[in-house]
N, C-alpha and C positions, 0 to 999 in steps of 0.2 A: 504494500500500500504506500502511495506517495505520502510523505509526512505532511501534516497540517500544522501551520504555525500556531503556537499555543494562544497567542493574543491577537489573531488576525481580526482587524476591524474593517478591512477593505478587501474587495475582490477585484483584481485587475482582469478586465475582459477585453478581448480583441475582436475586431470586426474586419472581415475580408470582403471587400466589394470588388467584384471582377465582372468582365463581360465573358460569360461562358460561350465558347465556340462549339456549336453542335457537331462540327466536323472534326474536332481535335480534342478528344477527351484527355489524351496524353499531355497536350500542351496546357490544358486547364489544370491538370493535376500538378504539373511542374510549377506553375505560378502560385498555386495554393501552397505547395510545399515550401516555396521560398517565403511566403507570407507567414506560415506557421513558424519557421525557424526564426524569422525576424521578431515575431511577437513573443516567442518563448524567450529570446535573448532580452527582450524588454520587460520581462517579468510577468507576462500574461499567464493565467492559469486556465482560462476558458476562452475558446475561439469559436466564433459563430460564422458560418459560411452561408451563401445564398441558397435558395431552392435550386435543385438540379445544377449545382456548381460544376460538376464534372461533365455533364452531358448536354447542358442547355435544355430547352423545352423538348418534351418527348411527344411526338405526334402519333406514335403507334408502336406496337410490340416489335422489337428488333433484337434478334439474338446477339448481334455484334454489340449493340448498345448495352444489353444486359451483361455481357462479358466485361465491357469497359467499366460499368458501374461496380461490378464485383471486384475488379482489380483496383479501382479507386478506393473502395471501402477497405480492402486488405492493406493498401499502402497507408491510409490514414490511421488504421489500427496500429501499424508498426511505428508511425511517427508519434502518435500519442504516447506510446510506451517509451520511445526514445527520448522525447522532449518533456515528459511529465505533464502533458496537456490533456484537457478535456475539450473535445471538438464536436460541434453540432452542425448539422446541415442535412439536406435531403438528397436522396438518390432513388431512382426507380428500383423496385425490389419485388421479387415474387412473394405472393401472400395467399391466404385462403380465398379461392374464387378467382384469382387473376393477379395482374400486376397492381402494385400499390405505390403511391407516392409516400415514401417512408422517411420521416425525420428520425435521426438516430443520434444519441449522445455516446461518444466513444471516449473512454478514459485511459489512463496509463495501464490499467489492468484489463482492458477490453471493453466491450459494449456494456453500457450502463442502462440505457433506456431506448425504446423504439416506439414511435407513434405513427400510425397510418393516417394520413390526412383525411379528416371527416368531410369537410365541405369542398367538393370538387367544383372547379370553375367551368360550368357548362358553356359559356360564350366562346371559350377557346378550345372546346372539345375535350377537356380533361376527363369528363365523365364517360367519354367513349373509349378512353385508353385505360383508365384505372378503375378499380373497385374502391369504394370508400371504406375507411375504417369506422369503428363504432365505439372506441374507447379513448378517452382523453389521455394525453401523454404527460407523465409526471415522473420526476426523480428527485433524489436528494444528492447534491454534488458535495463530495467530501473535500471541500476547499476552504473551510473555516471551521472553528470549533462548533460542534453540533450540526454541521453541514448547512448547505443553502438549498432550500426547497425551490425547485424550478419546474415550470410548466412549458409545454411545447405547443406552439401554434404554427401553422404554415400558411402564409400569404392570405388567401381568401378567407381563412378562419378569422381574420381580424374583424370582419364585418358581422360576426356572430358573438355578441358580448356574453351570452350565456355560457359559452365554452370557456372563455377566460375567467368568468365568474366561478365556474366549477373548480378550476385550478386554484383560484384564490381561496375558496372555501376549504380546500385541502391544505392550505398553508403556504402556497407558492409566494415567495418573495421576489421572484424574477421570472418574467415570461420571455422565452426565446423564440424569435420569429424569423426563420429563413423565408425569403420571398423572391418572387419574380413579378414585381409590381410594375405595371406599365406607366410610362411617362404621362400618358393622357389623363391619369387619375392620381398624379403625384400629390396634389393637395389633400386628397382623401387619406393617403398613406400616413402623412404626418398627423392629421387630425385624429385618425383612429388609434395610432400608437399612443398619442397623448391621452386620449379618452380611456383606453384600457389601463394606462398607468394610474390616472387620477381616480377612476372609479374603484379600482382594486387596491390602491395604495401600495403599489409595488414598482420595482424597476421593470422596464420593457426594453429589450435590446432587439434590433432588427438588422439583418444583413440582406441587402437587396442586390439584384443584378444591375448592371449598367450597360450602355451601348445598345446594340440591336441584334435581333435574331428572328428568323422566320417572319420577317416583316413587321415585328413589334419593337418599338423603342422602349427600353426599360428606364425606370425613374431614377435609379441610384438612390441617394438620400439615406443611406444606412445611418442609423443613429442609436443612441442610448438615451432613454427618458427616465427621469427620477420620479419618485412617488407623488411629487407635487405637479408633474407635467412639464418640468423644466428640462430642456435638452442638455445632457452632459457632454456629448460629442456628436458630430454630424459630418457626413461626407457630402461632397457635391455630386456632380453628374458623371464624373470620370472614375476610373479604377482608383481605389484607395485602400490603405491599411491603417486602421486606427486602434489605439489602446487607451482605455480610460479606467480609472479606479472607481468602483462602486462603494460608497460609504454604507456598509451594511446596516448600521444603526439607524439609517434614515427610514427604513420600513417600520420597525417597531415605534419609532418616534411619531411617524405619521398616523399610525393606527392607534396610538395612545392618546393623541390629541382629540380625535373623534373617529369612530370606527365605521367605515362603510363597506369593508371587505368581509362582512360577516354573512353567514347563511340567514335567510329570513326565519323569524321566530313565530310570527303570528298570521299574517294575512293569507298565505297559501293554504293554511291548514283548516279549512272549513269545508269538509266533504259535502255537507248538506247543500251548499251552493251549486254543486254539480248536478243535483237531482232536480230535473225540470219537468214540467208538463209538456205535452207535444207541441202546443202552440208556441210557447216560449223557446223551446229547443229549436224549432224550425227557424225562428228569427235569428237565433245565435248561429245556426249553420249557414244561413244565407250571408250573414255578415262575414263569416270566416272565409267562405268561398269567394265572396267579392274581393277579399284581400289576397286572393291567389292561393289559398290553402286547400290541401286535399283532405276531405273529411272521410274518415273510415267508419264503417258501421259493422257491428256484429250483435248477436243476441244469444240469450240462453237463460236458464233458470238460476245458475250459480248458487245452488243450495249447498251448504257446508263447503265453503271455499277451500280449495286445496292447491298444491303446487302446480298441478296441471293447468288449473284455471289461470294462475299467475303467469305461467310461461306462455300460454295461449294469448292472453291479453297483451303481453309485451310484444309478442310477434305481430299481432294485429296493429298495434300502435306504430310499429316501424314502417308500416305501409303508407303512412301519411302524416299529417300535421295535427290532427285532432281525432280522438277515438270516442265514438258514441256507442254505449252499450244499452241495448233494449232488453229490459228484464221482464221475464214472464211474471205477471201478477200471481197472487196466491190462487185465484180462481183458474187462471190459465194453467198453472202447474198441476192442480188437481185434475183438470181435464186431460192432461197429457200423461200423468204418472200415477193417478189413483188417489184415493181419499187419505192415505197416510202421508202424502207429501203436499207442500214442502215441509221440511223440518224447521226451517227458519222463516219467520214471517217476512213479507215483502219489504216493509219499511227497514227492517234490520239488514236484509240482503242488499237493498239499495245503498244503505249507509256504508256497508263493508266494501262493496265494489267501488263506490265513489272514493273511498279512502286510498285506493291503489294509485300510485303515481302514473301508471300508464293510461289511466282512464280520465277523460276530460268531461264527459257528460253521461248521465244515466236517465233513462226514461222507462216508466212502467207501461205495460200493455196487457189488455185482458183477452185479446183474441188468441185462437190456437196458433196462428203464425204472425210474424211481424210485418206482413205485407202492407198494411195500412200505414205503419210507421215509415217504412221505406218509401212509399209513395209520397208522404208528406215531407220527408227530409231530403230525398234525392241525393244520397251520398255518392262520393266519387269512387270509393272502394268498398266492396262487400266481402267480408271475411267469414268463413265457416271452417269447421274442422275437416280434415282430409277424409274422415269417414263418410262425408257426404259426397255423392256424385255431383258434378257441377250442374248438370241439367235438372237435378232435384232440389237445388238450393232456391228457396223462396226469394223472389225479387231479383234473381240473377239477370233475367232478360231485361228488366227495367233499367238496371245499372249499366249493362252493356249497351243498351239502346241510346243512352246519353253519353256514350264514349268512356264510361268508367270501366273498372276492372273487377274481376271476381278472383279472390285468392283463397286457396285451400291450405290451411295450416296443419302440419302433422301434429297428432296428439301424442301425449306421453302414455305409453302402454301401461295398463293396469292402474291408471289413476282416474277414478271417477267417483262421484258422490255415491252412486249405488254400491260400488265396491267398498267404500268407507263404511256405509251403513251396514252392509253384510258382515264386515269384520267385527263391528261393534256388537251386532246381534249374536254372532257366533261365540264371541268371547265373554259376553255378558257384562261388558264394560268398555271404556275408551280404548282406542287403538294404542298399542304400545309405542314407546319412543323410537323403536326400531323401524316403524312403518313409514 
């Protein structure tokens, strides 16, 4: 382990702003290596590189490019060990389901963290080349006593404050942002970096590309912003290598004066507000759709909520921007499952389902099927379990006729309310903790 100074009060961070040449990954690597050696000599412990620093923008799967990215990663790993540096930047990398735009932090002892970019930039076709990640990137850098908690964002992620917020809630004192930000929106780049710093009371460091490639001019402007929104260092429009000291005590000082980087404690936690009648819910859905959001619909009894329900609803929510759950009323459940069901009354079931993070709205219905609810809400995505054939899913034809999608989610085997009830009856008591 690289030794950490006992009384380190600052972290020297380096920024490397280059023009990545898509046709010369070897040349890009040599320029970055020279910058790393210079910054290490100047006392930097952490160096941030631009997005796709070795390859330039990636326009499609390319075995040669994949090999070049792998070679660049291998060389950076060796340099981090040789120079005692932590190095962060992004490279194209294979991942679950296809290529990913992966930001990685590599330290003297090897890889420390990897983050697959969540928000892919569709206007430049990034979503046609890569699959998005689904997990925020976070690590603790052993560069000061107790470490420095750092979060990873990549370029377009800057426009989604909830991602930076999640990282701040986990304790991030520093956000690292590799970027390929275009010159046409240079003003937004600086505004968003300052906003993420101020609202989360943390340092934000961004390394951007400069020059031009594939017909796009890059903004440059790599910089470090302190927790008050003040720039500590900033590059211009050309290639640059910067080093700046981060006074680590500035983060706790900002947060002790008044704290804005805290998770919410009150206003989100009112599940009753999610339970609406059909008329009020239809108005909510129209507003969200008018704002460009995809509304997802599913339905069920959700009696004795279990892990299968939770996984199913999380999968449904991933299909859009808001999830509506239509809940069979007590009368509807009795008509479907007999006089002994439901076990839990409808108001309690609605409250429990509404309490799940994945669920945005709950509505009760009395009919045997949710057809009337689907007709009123006109959702963009209809989700049911994979045990349903698509042509048997109520409302599927209505959703498809409006240009929507029908999604069948695999169920967890042997997880059902009926199975839970059967186990309780067979054992004469609650299911054991092993179930």
